[in-house]
N, C-alpha and C positions, 0 to 999 in steps of 0.2 A: 504494502499502499504506501502508495508516494508521499512520502511526505515530511520534510524539511528540518532541519538542526542545524543549530552551530552552537561550539563550545572553544574557546581558548583565543585565543588572536590569529587571525589572518589578513592576506593584503587584500586592500580594495580589489586586484584585477588580479585573475586565476594566471597562470604561467607566467607570472613575471617578478622580476627579483624582489626577496623579501630578506632582511635583513632583522637579525639582534639587533637592542639597543647598542652593542657592542662590535657593532658591524659586522659579525658573523654570519655569513650562508646561513639560512635554513633549505632545508632541500624537502621539493615538493613529490607527495605518491598520489596516484589515480589509485582508489582502493574500489574496485567494479566488477560487475557480473555479468556476464553475457555477452563475452567479449567488451564493447563500446556500447554497447545497447541495454545494458538492465540497470538497477540502480548502483549509483557509485557514491562517494566521498573522494576530497580531495583533504591528502593528510600535509604537513607543516612538521619536516623533524629538524631537530638541533644535529641528528649525523645523517650518512645517507644510511638505508636502511637496508641495504644489500651485501655487508661487511661479512660474508662466514669467514671465520679463522679455519675451524677444523669442520667434518660432517663424520658422526661417530657410525658405530653398527647401525643398521635397521633391521627390525625384527617383526614377525606376522601379527598380526592382530584380530585377522578375519574370524566371522565367528563359527565353530564347530557344530557343523547341520546334523544332527540325528534324523530327522526327517523328510524327506524333501518334498512330497507330496502329502500333504498332510489333509484328513476328512473326517478328525475328530476333533468332539469339541471338547476342549481342555480347561482345566484350574488351577492356575498357577501360584502357590503361597509367597507371595511376595516377599514378605516380612522373614521368610527362610533365606534369602540370598544376605550370603553374609558380612557381616562388614570388612573393612580393610582400611590403610592406613591411606594410602596413596587414591589420589583419586579418579586417575586413568585407569588403575587397579582395580578399584569396588566396580567399575561401570560393568554389566553382566551382560550380554545379550541374551535375548529370548524368542523374539521372532523377527524374521527378517525377509527381506523380498530383494527383489534391483531396483525399487522406490525409496524405501526406507528399512531401517532397522530400530527395534524398539527396544529398551536396557531399562532394568535397575540398578541403583547403584544405593551403596550406604557408607562413604567415605566418612572417618574420624578424623583425619587431618587435614585443614587448610592448604591447599595446591600453592607453594611458595617456592618451593628449590628447584622448579620450572617452571615453561612456560608451554602454555597449548595453544597448537593449531589446526582445525580441522579443516581440511581443504576438500575432502570427498562430499561434505555436506550442513548445510545449515543445520542446528540442533534448538529442540525446544524440549528446554529442562524444566521440568514442572518441580516444584518443592512443596514436597507430602509433611516431610518434618525436617524441622531446621529454622535458623539464620542466621545473615550472614553480608557476604559484598561481594557481587562479582567485579572484578576488577581487569578492564580493557584497557587497549593501547589506543581509545578514541572515550575513554570516561569511566566511570564507577555508577554503579547502580546497587542499591541497598535491596535485599529479598528476604521474604518471610512464607510464612505458610499459605496457599494455596496462590502463589505466584508462578506463573510462565514466563520463564525466561528467554525473548527468542533471540541466539547469538547466530548471526550471517555466517556464511562460509568463510573461513579464512583470518575470522577473528582472531587477537592472540591477545590470551586472557589466563589469569590468576584465576582464584576460586577461595573467597577469607569464609572460615563456618566459626559461627560465636560459640558450638557447644560439640561434643562428638556423636550425640545422636542425631543424626540424618539419614533423609531417605529420599531418592530421587526416582521421577519417572521420567526418561530421557528417551525422544523422539529423533534420530535423525534422517534427514530428507536428500535425497540427492538432487531435488527439484529445489529451488527457491521457496520459504514459507511465505505467505500472504494471507491475508483476513481476504474472508470472500468476496468476490467481483458483487453478487446480488447487495453485499449492504453499503457498496460504494457509487456515487456516480462519475462520470465519464470523466472528468478531473481527477479522480481520485479519492474526493472526501466521501468522509462515513456518511448514508443517510440518516436522515428522521427512524426508520424502522430499525435499524443495525441495534441491536440489544447493547451495544458498547459504542466510542468514538473516542478519537483521539484523545478529547482529555483523563482516558482513563490509561492511555501508553505512556508509559515514561522511558524517555531516555536518556543514556546518560548525562547525570548533572555535575561529576567529581573527576578534574582532568590531570592525574599523576602526569609529569614530565620530568623527565630522567638524561641528563647529559653525560654518561658513565661509562668509561671504558672497562671493559675487563673480558669475560668466558661467562655469555650468556648461552643457557640449555634453552632451545625451541624445542617439543617435540611436532612434529609433525604429520599428521594423517592423511595418507594419499594413497588408494586404492588398495582397503587395510593392510595398510603395512605402516607403522612408525617409522618415522626417518628421523632423527636425531642430530640438530646442527648448533654448530658453537659461533656465537654470533660475538664481534667484537665493542656491542656497544649495545646497553640498557633496549632492550624494544618498546619501552615507554618512553620513548623519545619524541613523543607528537608533544608541540607547541598548542597548536588549533587547528579544525578542520572543521567544514559544513558541506552539506550533499544528503542524502535520501538513503546511506547504505550504512545502517549503526544497529547498535542490540539494546535492544527494548523490553521493559518489561507488560502485563497484564494481569490484572489480579484477577482468579475464577471467581471471586466475591463481588465483581465488578461486572458481573456477566448477567445482563438485566434477562432473566426469561420471559419466553415467549408461551403465550398459552391461549386455549379455547373453550368451547361450548363441550368439544370431542374431545379425543386422545391426539394430541400432534404428533408426527412425523419428526424423525431424528434429525432433517434438518434444518428444525427449527434452531438445536442445537450448536448447529456448528461454529466452530472459532476461526479457526485456522482451514487454509486450503494448500497443497501444491498438487503437480502435475499427475500424482499417483497415489495419493491418499485426501483424507480428510480430518482435521483431527474436531470434537465436540464437546462442551461442558455440558454435562447434567448439575442442576444447583437446586438448591432450596425453591420451591414454586408452590404456589395454589393449583389443584386438580381441576381438570375438569370438571365444567359447572353444568353441563344437561343433565336437567333431572333423571336421565335411565345412564347419564356415562359411566363405562368403564374407563376409571383412572390407568387399569394396568394394562402396558402394553398388549398390542394383538400380536398374535405370533405371526412370525414374517420369512421368507427367504431368502437368506442372502444368496439370489441366484448370478450374480456380481461382485458381490467384493465380501471377504472378511470381518468379521467386528471384533475389534479388539477393545475390553472395557477393564478400565481400571478402577477400582472401589477405593475410594479414596475415606469419606464419614456419610454418617446417619442410616437412612434404615433400607435401601437397599430395597426396595418395596417387589420388586417384581422375582428377588431369585432368596431360596433360602437356603442356611447356614454358609453365606457370605461376611469374611472379614475383611475389616481395614487392610490395604494393601496388596489382595487378592487380584489375581488377572484372567479373566475369562476370555476363552478363543470362541466364537463359533464361525466353522467354516464357510464359505460359499457355495450354495447346491443344496443344502438341505436348513428345511427349516428347524428354526428354534422360537420360545417364544419364554412367557411366563411360568415359574415352576406350580407344580399341583397345589391347588389351593389360596395362590397371590392371585389370580384373577378376583378370585369369590373373595379374599378378603379386601382387596380394594375396595371394592364395591360401597360408596359412602363415606371413604376419606374424602377431607377438603384437603389436604397439603402435605409433601413429601417434605425431607432433611435430607436428602440424599443430596451425595458430594461424588461426582466420577467423570474421569476422564474417558472418551472413546477414542479409538483409532477405527475405519471404515478404509482397507486398502482395496485399491481395484484390481491386483495381482493376490494369489497366494500367496500365503506365508509360508516359509520354512520353522521349523520347531529345534531348536540346538538344544544340545547333546546336556547344558545347563538346566531348559527349562523343563525336560524330563525328569531330570532330579526334584525338583519340588514341586511336581504336579501331582493330583490328587483325579489317578486312575479310574478311577468310578464316577468320576463327575456327569461321562456323558451318561450312563443312567438316569439321572437325578429325575429325567422327567415321567419316570416311569413311577403310577400313582401305587 
């Protein structure tokens, strides 16, 4: 979604000489996507951002696939994902296809020893547990429970956590992440019927600038390989920037639900879109108010998409025996719907406190080895009365 932001000091005209008060040159960098046709920002560095001193050994980070062609409904016990000190080590891929990778993470330590850059994918990091600060070379963003952190590909960042009890739901997208087109006019502004607007979306507010020489490790993810570079200068060397390509946060608590007299379809919950999937937010809301309404979702067949639900908080009205942090996968091609008794229980109810994140993919998801380790093997039988 096109939105302009500016932070720090920039020259009055792009691609022109820009110097510090001491007469030293600043170095311009175009940080852009889709060739020269996508979102971009212009950055101004204290030092040239290209100074690599050493290339260390690369290592493979590709997910280990256990089921390549899955047609089984799964329930993954997300809070069984083990905690790990290192931020990258804690990221555990569970479901993947050529468009996205869905992971859980439970890091206990802040990422401070190195910098990270994902050049494969945009990242959407949903904060289930924890507070802290996302620190990037375009500025910092504070985060807390319920925040989506949208981090464009190529962003150099670190992350600070205030405690050791952190739980993250992470979606990596091979294509750019946008807000849904139907929420925006042809200029890019969010329309009046959108469930959130620009005022709910918060970009970087605090720019850290360093002019520091040394040995700075940046881990760069590219084609499921982690490459390691030692740079000669601190990567947070930006004195100012402006443009449209930058990280931001959106709280799930700022999503305003769309309701109706009868049950509304899942697209009313849509929050983000990419080329091969959508992300939706299920939030506390009033139920359908037709006198004969059935608030529980109707049975439906996912003919063209796999459905992933990450359960965050609340009552999870349509499911039996679901806990916080669990993930369900309902594969394309077979119907699914409320668990036995859920439809009947919902009749006459007036509101729900559920909080969940949904990812619907248009290509089948592959299941990793780790996902099977935390899977409830009998979940597919749970619709049998």
